[in-house]
N, C-alpha and C positions, 0 to 999 in steps of 0.2 A: 925405880919400879918394876913391877913385873914386864916379863917375857910376853904376854900376853898385851900390855898395854905399850908394850917398844913397838910388837909389829904391825898393832893400828897405827900406830903414828909414823912407822915407815913408809906401811902402804897410801895413809893418806899422803904423804908428802909427794909420792909416787904419783897420784893421782892427780897432784896440782901440777904437775908437768917441770919439778924444780929443775932435775939431773937426768931426764931422760929425752931421747933423740928419737922421734918416729923413723921407724925401718917400713916402707912400703913398697909393694908390689903383687905382682898378676902372677896368678898358678893356671895356668895350661898344660891340656894333652899335647901327645905331640903330632896331632892334627890339629892344633891351634885354638882348639876350643879351650872357653873359658873349664878350670872344674871347680865348682861349690862344695862351700865346706870339707874342704881340706885340711888339715892340722900344718901348720908351723911352729916349730917349738925351736927351745935352744939346745945342744948337744951338751949332756951334762950338767945342765941347771932344770928349771922347774919353770921357766918362763914361757910361753905359749900362747897361741890364740887358734883361730880359724876363719880361712875365705870365706866371702861373703857367697851370694848365690850368682854372682857376676866373677866369681874367682879371685876378688881383691882383697889382700887384708893388711894389716897393719901391729905393729911390735913397738913398743917402746922398749929400748934399750939404753944405761949407762953408757958412756963412752969405753972403749973397750976392744979385745977382739973374739967370734965368736966365730962357731960352727951352727948353721942354722939347718933342722931336719925339714921336710916337706915331705909328708906323704897322705897318703889316703886308702881306704882299705880297699879300692880296685885297682889301684895303682902300685909302681914301685919304689919304696922310697930314695929320694935322693937327698942333698947335703950341698954343702956351699959355705964356703970362709967368709964372712966378714969383717971389716975394720967401722966400727961405728966412732966418731963423734962429735961437734958439737952442732953437724949439718946434715938437717936430711937425709937420707939413702933409700936406693930405691934399689932391690932386688928380685927381679923375677924368675919362677922355677917353670919348667919344662917338666912333665910328669911322663912313665911311659906305662903300658900297662905290664901286671906283673910277669913275672916272666917265675915259673913255677918246674921246676923239675922233682920226677920221681926216683931218685937215686939210687939207691938198692933195693926198694921196694917190688915187690914181683907179687901179682894178681895173679894166683892160679886160679884156672876157671873152677866153678864151685865150690872157693876155698873164702874164708872170709876177707872182707874189705878192712885194707889197714889201717882204715878210720875208726875201726871199735875199738884198735886194743888202744891207739892216745885219747880217744873220750873216756876208755876204763879210769885210765891214769888221771886226767881231768877229773871225773868224777869221785875217784881216792881222794887228791887233793883239797878240790871244792871247799871244805870245811877249815883247813887252813889256810887258805887263801881268802876265806871270808872274815878271822878272825886273827891272822897272823898280826895286822896292825890295830894297836891297843889301842892307839888316838892319834891323831892326826889334823893340821888347817891349814887351808890355802885359801886365796882368791877366786871368785867367780864372776863372771859375767855373763847374765842371761839374754837373751834376745826373744822375743816372741811374736811372730805375723801371721795374720788370718787374710788371703785373700779372695773376695770372691771375684771367681771366674766366669761365670756366667748364670741368667738367672729368668725366668720368665715374665713374659708383660706384663701380668697381673697372677696372683695367689689368691687363694678364697676368695674372689670379688671384687678384690682390689688392684688396684694398679700397685707394680711396685715402681716406687720411687725412690730417688735420692737427693739429699740436699744443694745439688751441682747442677738438678734440671737436665742435666747431660744421662739420654735415657740411650745412645749411641754407643756407649762407651762400656764393654761388657766387664770388662774388669779393673776391681778397685779394689781400696786395702781395707778392712773391717776393722782389722785391730793390729794396733802397733804399743812395744813396750819395749823399756830397755831398766835391766836391774844391775848395779856392782854390788856385792857383798863379799861378806869374811865368813866362812863357812868352818867350823868349828864340831870335832866328832869326836867322841871318845865311847870305848863302850862298858859299858854295857846301857849310858846313858842315849845315844844315837849323836843325832846333830839339833847344830845351834848352832842359829845367822843371825849374823850382823847389817842389815842394807845399810850403806852407806849411801846409797843415792839411786834414787830411781826416776824412769820416768814413762808416762801413758800419753798416746796423742790422743788430743782431743779433751784430754781431761787433765788439768794442771793441778789438782787436789786430791788426782787418783793417787793410790797405791801400785805398782806395775808386779811381776811375775816375782816376786821377793824371794821367794825361798826355792833355791837351785835345788831336783830333785835327783838325785844320780839312779839309775836303774840300774842294781845289782843283779847280775845273772849267777852272784855265788850264792844267791839266794835261791830252793829248790823251786816254792811260788814265787812268780814274778807280779809283782803290785802296780799297775799303772793307774787303772783306773775303776772304780766301781762303776763308774758311766760305761766302759767298756765291756768288763763283762767281771762281775762280783766272782767269780772264783778265780779270779787269777788265771796266768800264764804256763805252761811247763819250760822252767829253764832247760836247755840242749843239755846243762852238765848235770842235772839233780839228778840225786841218788839212785831215780824209779824214768831215768830219761830214755833208757837204751826198751824201754814197754811201748814208750809213742812215738819214736822218733827212729829212722835211718840214718846212716851216715853214708859219704862216699868222700874216699879221699881225692883231692883234686892235685897237691903235689907241696911241693916248700919251698920257699927261698930264706936268704941265711942277711941276716940281719945285727948287726955288732957283733958279728961273731958267734951270731946262736941263730939255729933254725925254727923258724915258724910254718908251721903244719896248717895247710887249707883246708876243712873240711866243709862240706854242705851237707847241710841241716833237711832233713827231707820228712816231713807229718808223715807216720803211717798208717794214718785214717784220717779223711776230710772230718768234717765237723768236730773236732776234738782242739782244745784251747794252746794250738803247738804254732811254734812260730816256721816259717820258713825260710833261708836264706844260706848265709855262714860266717862260720866262726873259726879266728885263727889260735890255735895254740902254741906256746913255747914250748920247744923241747925240752926235755931236763925237771924244767919249772911247772911243767904242765898247768900254766897260767895263761887268763887271756891275751893276748896281744891284740884284736881289735874282732868287731864283729858287724854285719850286715844283715838284718833279721825284717824280715817282713811279715806284720796281720794281716786278712783278709777277713770276710767274711765268713768262708768255709776253718776261721779259727774261734768261730762262735763272739764272733766281736758285733756289739752292737753302735750306732753311731753311725761312726766313719766306714768309707768303701774301704781302705787299706790305709795302713802306719806303718814306714817304714823306720827303723830305728837304727844307728850306726854309734858305733862307738869307737872310742880310739886312745889304747893308752901308753903314757910313755913312763921310761925310765926317770926317778928323780934320785936326788939324794941318798943312798943307800945301796939304790941298787935295785927300789922295789917300783914294779909295775903300779900307778898309776893312775885314773881315768883321768883324759887330760880334754878329752872334747865329747861331747851328746848330742848328736841329733835326730829327732825327731819330726817326719814330715808326713802329717796326715792327709787323705782326701778323701772329702764329703762330696757325695751325690744323694739329693733328695729331692724328688715335689719338682724338677727342672731347674733346682741351683746346682750348681759345682764351686766349691771352694779347696783350695789346699793352703799352706804354710808351712814354716818350719819354725821350732824349737830349740834356738841351741845356745848352751851350757858349755863354756870355757872355762875350765879349771888350771890353775898355773899355780909358783911360789907354793908350795906344798915345803911344808916342815912337819914330818915324821914322829911322832913321842915326844910333844913340844910339853912345856911345864904348865899349865892352865891355874889359873887364877882361882881359888877358894870359889863356891858361890855359881859360874860360870855357865853351871848345869843345872839348870831349875826345871820349874814351870814354863818360862819362857821360852819359847825355843824359835822365836821369828820377834826380832826388836829392830824396829825403825828407826835411825837417828831423828834428829827432831828437823833439821834444812837435809833431809833426804830426797824431796820431791821438790825442793826448790832449790835446782840447782840452774845452772843457765844453759843456753846455749853454745856458747863460747866451753864453759867446763867440761860440757859430752865430745863435745871436739877433739881436746886434747885428750879425752878419756877413751872412748870406746875403742877395744879393741879389733873390732869387726867394722869398717866401712860401709857406710849405709848408703843405699840405691839411691838414685835420684828419685825411684818415685818415693821416697821412703823420705826424703828428705822436702821433699813438696807434700807430702801427707802430713808432717810436723807442722811445717810453717801453715798454712792452710788452716789445718783443725786447730790450733791453738789461736786463729785468731777470732776477735770478737764477731768479724761478720760470719764466720762457720756458724758461730754459735748462736747466733741471730736467727740464721739459715735452717739450723735444725730445730729453732723453737715453733719459727714460722711452720715449719712441714709436721712436726707432730701435732702442732695444737689444731688441725683443721678436723672438720668435724666428718665425719664421714658414718656412713649408713650402720655398715659394721659395728664403730664405736658405741652408735645411739645403743645400736641390738644387743649385740653380743658379748662385745669385751669392756663397754666403759670408754668413756673420754678424758682426755689427761691432758692438760693445760699446764705449760710452764714456762717460768720467765727465766732463765740461766743467771743473767746479769744481777738480778733483783733476788734470786736462791728461794721462787716463790714455788708454789704448785699447786692445781686445783683439777682433783680426781671427782670425775661422775657417776655415778655405779650402771651399767647398760643395763634398758629397758626390760629384756628379758628377765631379769632380775629384783625388779621394782612391782610389776604387774602379777596380779594372781585372783584366786578365787577360793574362799572358805565360806564354809557353813554358817557362819559367823557374822562375821564381815560383809560379805557376798563378795562381789567384787572390788579388790582395795587397789590402791596404790600408792606408792610412797616417790619420797623425792630425797633424795639423800649422798652426798658428795664429802670431800677434805679438803679442807686448805690450809697446806701447809708452808712452813716457813724455816728454812735454815738457817738455825742463828751459828758465829763466831766457836771456836771449841769442840765441833762437833755437834751441838742442841741443837734440838728440833722440836716447834711448836706446834702443834695442829689440831684444827679441830673442826667437827665432824658431827653437824646438824642434822637431822632425821624430821620430815613430815610423813604422819602416815594415815590414808584416811580410807573407812571401808562407806561404799555407798550403799549397802544393804542395810548396815545397822545405823548409818550415819556418826558414827564418833569419829575425830580427829585426836588425833597421837601424836604430843612433838617435846622430841627430848636431845639432845646433844650429851657428847664427850670429847671432852680437852685433853689432850695427853701433851707430857712437859717429859723429854727424852735428856738426860746431864749428865754430867760426872766426865772424868778427863781420864778416870783408869775406866772398871769395868763398869758397864751405863747403868744408869739408872733413872725410872719411868713411874713418873706421877700422872693418877686419872681423876678427873675428878666427871662423874658424869650426874645425868639428872635431868626430872621429865616425868611424862606418865606413857606407858608405851605395852606395846602388847607379847608378851612372852611364851613361849612352850612351856608345858610341866616337867619337861626333860629340858634343862638347859643344855644340855648338848646339840640342843635342833635337829633333832634327825629325822623331820620328816621336811624333806627338801618342800619348797615354795612351787615350782613347776610340777614335781610332781604329784604333789598334793591337788593343784590346780587340775588336770588332767585324771587325774584319779576319781577328784569327785564330780566332775562336770560329765567324764562318761563312765562311769563305773558304782557314783553312787557311794566311793570308800573315805570316808570323810577323816581321814586317819590325821588331820592337824587338831591337837586339843590345845588351849589358848587360853590367858586368864588374862587380864589387865591390870598394873601394877602404877600405880605414882609412887617414884622413890627419889632417891640421891645416893648416891657411892662417892665414894674416894678407896682407892689403892695406891699403893707405891709398890715396886718394886728395886729388887740392888740385888748386882752381882758381890759375891764375896771372892774372897779368894780358895786358892785349894779346892774350886768344883763348886763351890757351897753355894744358893741363890736365894733369898726371903721373899717372899710378898706376902705384904698384909692386907687387907680392907675390912671394908664395915660399910655395912648399905643398912638403909633405910626403907621399907615397900609397907604400899597398902593395896591392901590386893584386894581384887574385885571378881569375883566367876559371870563369865562370860555367856549367851545361852544362843543359840543356832536363831537366826533367822530367816538365811533363805537358803532353801533345798532345789535349785535349780538342778536340771542334769539337763543334755544334747542332746543324749536317746534313752531309749528303755524307761524312758520316765518314771511309771508307777511301780515296776520290780526296781529301778535302779532306787527311789526314794523309801523304799521299804527297806532298804539296805542302812539308810542314812543311822549311825547311832548320837547320842547326848554329847555335848562337846565336854563336857568330864569324864577322862577315863571309866567305862565299864569295873574297871580294877578297882575304882576311888569312890564308887555310888553307895557304897555302904556307910563310907564315914561322910562324905559330903563335903563339902566345901564353905563354910559362911564364910563373906569380907571379914578381914580381919589384918591386923597390923603385923608387921616382923622387924625385929635390929637384928641380925645377921654380921656375925663378926668371924674373919675368917684369916689364918694363916697357914701360909703352906712353906716348907723346904725340900728343897731339891739337891742334890748330892750327886758328883758324877766322880767314882775314886780315881787321879791319876790326870784329871784334868790340865790341858796342857794352855797356854798362852802364844795372843799374837800381840806384840805391844804398838802401836801405834804412838805416836808422837802427842797426838789429842785423845786418845781413847785405847781399851784394853777389849780384846775379841777375844773368848773360849773357843777350845775345839773341842771336838768329842773325842773324849778319850776311849778307851779300851776295855773298860768295865763296865758294868752296867750303871742306867740312873735310877737312882732309887728317891722315891718321894713321897714326902709322911706332910699328912692336910689334918687340920681339924677346924671344922665350921662350929660355932655354938650361936641357937636361938636365945636373944639373952632377953629375961621378962623387966623392959625399962622404955620409957620415953613413952610408955602406952602399947608398947609391942606385947602381943598376947602367945609368943612360941614358948618354947622351954623345951631344949635339946642340947644336947652335945652328942656329932657325928663325927668318928675318925676314919682315916684312909693310907692303907700303906701299901707304896704297888713299886716294881721293878719291871724294870722294862731294857733289853740288850737285843742285840744284832750280834751273833755267833759267827764269825765266818771263820769256814771249815773247808778252806780253800778248794780244793777239786772236787771235794763232796757236797759245796752249795751254802747256803747260807741258813742258822738255825735263829726265827724270831719267837721271841717270848715276850709278853708282857705277865704280871702274876699281882693281883693283887687281896688284901685283906683289911677287913672295914665294919663297920658296925654302931652301933648307939651309946655312948657310954649311957647316957640318962635320954629318957623322950616321955616327959611329963606332957608336951602338948606337942604333937608336929605335925603339921598340915602336908596337904599332899605335893605341894610343889618341895614340903624338904625333905621329900622319903629319896633315899638313895637310888635312882635312876639308871636302870643300863640300856646301852643301845639295841633297840629291836631291829626290827626292817620285815617291813612284808609289803613290798615290790619287787619285782624282779633286778634291778639296780643294786648293787654288790654298797652294804656299808663302811664305814671303817674297817680294813681288813684288822685286826689284832685291836680293835676295841667295840666289835658290835655282833651278837648273838644274831646270824643271819637269819635264820629261819621264826623267831620268836616274836611275839606280837608287839606292837612298842613297848607295852606299858605292862605288861605281864608279870616281868620281871621286879619291878618295884619292889622294895624294902626297907620295914622299918628295923630289922630284926638288929638282936647282938651282935652279930657275927657271921661273916660274907667271907668267901673265897672263891674270887673271878681269876678263870684260865683264860690265856689266849696262846695259841702256840699254833707256829707255823712252820714248815719246813721247804725250804726252796732248792730244790735240786739242780738248780740252775744249767741243765741240759745235762748232764752226768746220766741220765739214762734215757732220754728223747733222743742224745746224740747216735744212741744204736739202732734207731728205725728210720729205713731208708726215706721216705717220702717226707716223713715227718723232719728230720734233722733239717733238714733244708730249708726250715721256717722259723728255727734257731726256738722253737719254743720250751718253756720248763715248766718241767713237774712240781707239781705244789699239794702238800699231803699236811693237814693240822684238826686241830680240834678245838673249844669254843667250852667253855665248861663254868657251871654256876651251881657254889655249896652254900646252902644257907641251914642257920641250926631249926628253922621251925616250919621255913615255907617250903621246903621240898629241895630235888636236884633237880637240874637242868643241864642236858649236854648234847651235844653238837659233830661231827666227825664232817671232814670234806676230802677231796681228792678233786684237784682243778689246774688245768694247764692256763700258764702266762705267756702274755707278749706275742699273743696271737693274733696279725696283722698289723705287729708292733704298737697293736693299743689295747686291747682287749684282752678280760682274762676271764676264764667260765669255770664255776665251780658246782660238784657235784655233794650234797650235801644232805646229812639224813640226820635229825634230830631226836631225841628222846625228852620226850616233857616230863613233867613233874608228878603224873597221874600215869607215869609209866608206858602210857602211849608214842608213838612213833608220826615223825611226817618225814616229808622229802621235797627238795624243793632246788633250783637251780639258779645261781646268780652270779650277773655279769659286772665283771667291772669296766670302767671307761676309764682311760688314763689323761686325769685334768680338766675336767667337768664338776669336779665336783663346788669349785667356787662361785659356778656360774647356778647352779640349780639350790642352792643353800640359804635356807631361810637368814634373816640378819640375827 
């Protein structure tokens, strides 16, 4: 048996409580107050745990004699000797404030603070400490909790309600999860995690926070989450840290015969991605002993108000300091809601430079054991190293009950005005794994010059099946009151596969389609533009069709999609030219339903048989393996897609062409310099014996003030002016998000945390001429908007300028089906 298999076997045996005895107790300050998130470790070993929010801890140890250390970054470490037998043992700790001494340090007026000499040595040793241990393994326990502290009585016109109908209780748990895992690490591959058990309150079939993510301050750029700040944050011991931080020496203390220096970390300038707090550095070794750092809005942090990050390191066999506990304490305040929580990771039983089995480090970075989310409450009581608080115990019991699930169903299934108009209505029966979603009214009623006033009725009925399979059915009925035509079609989808998911789709009926299949003209936008300004941007045709397609995930970052569709196409004509005001002037602006760019070729009624094949590849794709499915994760390489569509002259089809497209897209994160995003494509028609207008290569234009999809739209181009059947074209979309790197230097602007954007959208064609536009903009206006100023150069050499406003989260409401 390999060493790794033996390690897993021994760990599983320990988790079953065969030989371990629980050692429990409480950690208090000298004032008698509980000390949350204090570390308790075994001297000379690598077993350890962390106290909970009430100061309670638990540590399971085999019988024997031990010395326990208890410490916290704000307190002096204390120790006690215990003898563990086969009977449970209780041992409390009292922590005293850290006593710091200045020793021989002398700070002269005008002289440099001694903290700088310590930090320079820590910086010089940073890379050594980052790479000194080539491989290791450990056990990990991860617990996450989010608690709502306060909330308004109503939000966006809707009463804020919860499943228990208790509106007097302001505090309630929103999320609670636990995970126990085995972590393996080797350079240069990185981490690989084996989840042994996981639990999510209220979701018996869910998988919790299974990926312990140590935050390494030995990296120059500390990456927490792109949602908090895509630029990352500067480590206090980064190579260029002295440019960003000031340091203040607080004193030192002795621990295990080693001097530990306490350094205050102070940002030099506000509104930079910087930490504030304390870091403790070991003398002579110059590695991190512990830290207590905070991020705030002045750290250019989004979403959260504050985030406290605490780490404690412990010596393992071989004398190495390894991360023993990590605590993240987020606080959120927005729109009258206030929430906080804690995310604790405890790392224990380190093995340095172990012999790993061949093949352990591959594309799969996280694997869940088959029974990982089926452990019993008794199993968790024996196993968890951090005792639950009474409210957490009640949360598990209440949310795991069928009564709670039924209560959630009743609450969610209520019909509301907001649901009917704006967000759609969702109905669910968790016991039967059934759901029904109905589209919002504002997304299903509109006006255009072909149908006049039109209305849709659409929704999706879905059934979750064993093995993560899913069957859904989406019928749609669309009626035009102006032309009197009713279109009915439906789509059935089946998701299956125990590995990478596979999707089979079957659709058919008669429907209204835009000539550009990207549906760039939104229903609500077209209604307003047509009725008020006489701009009938929407151009549509009718098709009776049948469609079958299949998508499958392949290993090594590949996915394949194949489809076959038969259409009988019919051009529609304008029937209603109603406007609300300026009737005569607006009516004169109306254009035929066929885009003017297609007027010369027309569009006779015809039939089309289309075959599509698309291959997508992301090199370096990594995977998460669940017991019943495999999930692919974004890699660090670009996404490459090659597609081919052929018009086949068979079964009455009259089209005959072949077009291809090769695209590459990526987000290149440049740390403090921001993020560079691009989408580059080349394509064209290999042959074009007969190409009807819907089969042209259509590029996304935009003639309304709201911005189209970034990196996929020519923001000032008319909707159909760039359509082509050329042999070759090249499409380039690129933008750079400075992420506050420039705007944080402007005193008033920096408080808004605005981000400067620059970029270009360019189209090059072999015979139709070129189109290009450049833009500069500001993102994150009021946390919602992006505003761009654009100048474009048309194919005839003329220029045009314009402004486009982007609004987050509104596209799903506005878009056509």
